[in-house]
N, C-alpha and C positions, 0 to 999 in steps of 0.2 A: 684641371692640372695642368696644364699644357706642357708637350713635349716638344724638344728640342734635338735634331738631328746635326750630329755632328761628323766631319769630314776632315781631312787632310790631307795633303801634297806627300806629308811625310811619311806614309805607310800606305800601303797597296790599298787602289781604289776597289771597292764594293764592285764583284763581278757576279751580279745577280740583283734581285729585287730584294736587296737588305741596306741598311747603313753600316757604316764604322761602327757606329756609337748613336747611344739615343739617350739625352738625359729628362730624366724625370724627376722634378723637384729636385732634388739633393742628390738625387740618386744616377749615378752613370754607368750606363750596360752598353760592355763592347761588346761586339759580333765575335764569333771563332777566328780567331787570327792563326794562318799556317805562315810555313819559312817562306813567303814571297819577299821578296825586295818592292820596294817602294815603285819601280820599274815595271812589276809583275815577271820578276824573274824567279822561278824555284832554288833557292840556295841548294847547292850541291853540299854535301857531305855526309856526318852521321848524324844522332841527336844531338852532340853537343852544337853544330854550327846551326842544327833549325831550330833548337831551343833559343840559341842567344838572336836569330833574325825574327822571333816570333815574339820576344821580350821586347827588344828595337820597337817592332811595331806598334807594340801594345803601350810602350813606352811614348809615342810618339800619339795616339790617342787620344791617349789621356792629357798630356800636353795641350793639345789642340783643347780642350777645357779648363783649363789651370788646375790638373792634378797631376799627381805624384804616384808612384808604388807603393806610399805610406798611406794614399786612399782610400786603398782598396781595401771592402771588406771579405770579399769571395772570390776565388779562381775555382773555376773548372778545368780540370785537364783532362784531355785525349790522347793517351800515347797507343802507337802502334803494338806495342810489346814491352810488358809490364818488367820483362829482364833489364829494360831500360833505364828502370825508375832512378837507381842510385846515382849515373852520369845523368840525367834529367834535373834531377833535383837541386845538388850541385849548382849548375849555372842557375838554377830557380833561386836557391838561394844566396845566389851571388846581387841579384837586382833588387832581394827584398832587404838584405840584409836582418837588423833585429825585428824587423815588422813581420809580423805572422798572423795575416789574414784567416780566416776559416779557408778550407778548400778538399775538394773531392779530386780526385786522380784515378780514372777509369782506363783500361785498354779494351779498346775496341777492334772490330776486323777488318777496318778499311778507313782512311781519310782519304779527304780530297785530293787528287793529285798521288795519290800512297804515299804523302808524306808521314813522318813517323812521332808530328807533334801537331796537336793544336790547342790554343788555350785561349778561354775569354773570361772578362771580370766584372765585378760590380765593384763600384767606387762609391764613396760618401764624399760628396766636397762639402766646405765647410762646415766639416761636423770636428768637434772638440775628440781629441782620441784621448781616453782615462784608462790608466794602465790600475790595477791592485795591487 
């Protein structure tokens, strides 16, 4: 199986030895996104503003490979403070709508640049969604 490195200027560039995303077959694995603008500026504000920026970045990375949030099968969320879960979850739900991928959410001691949230996704591209 070949790997394809995914990169888009619509999301912040990788600032280390990693890619914004990697496609392996029909699976797309995003790196964790923190609330940086595509120009690399940290978004000020609280969990709501930061979650919006993270999901905007992820939307751009998905789109670079023709995917949407509807293709996401797994999300992993890292929160600085689990007390902010309700506010985070409200913003998250607004991006995913009725689509409910598997998700893990964990509180962590510290995130890069002391942000409030980081999210990584796995998407399945060109796979039919079946609901029971």
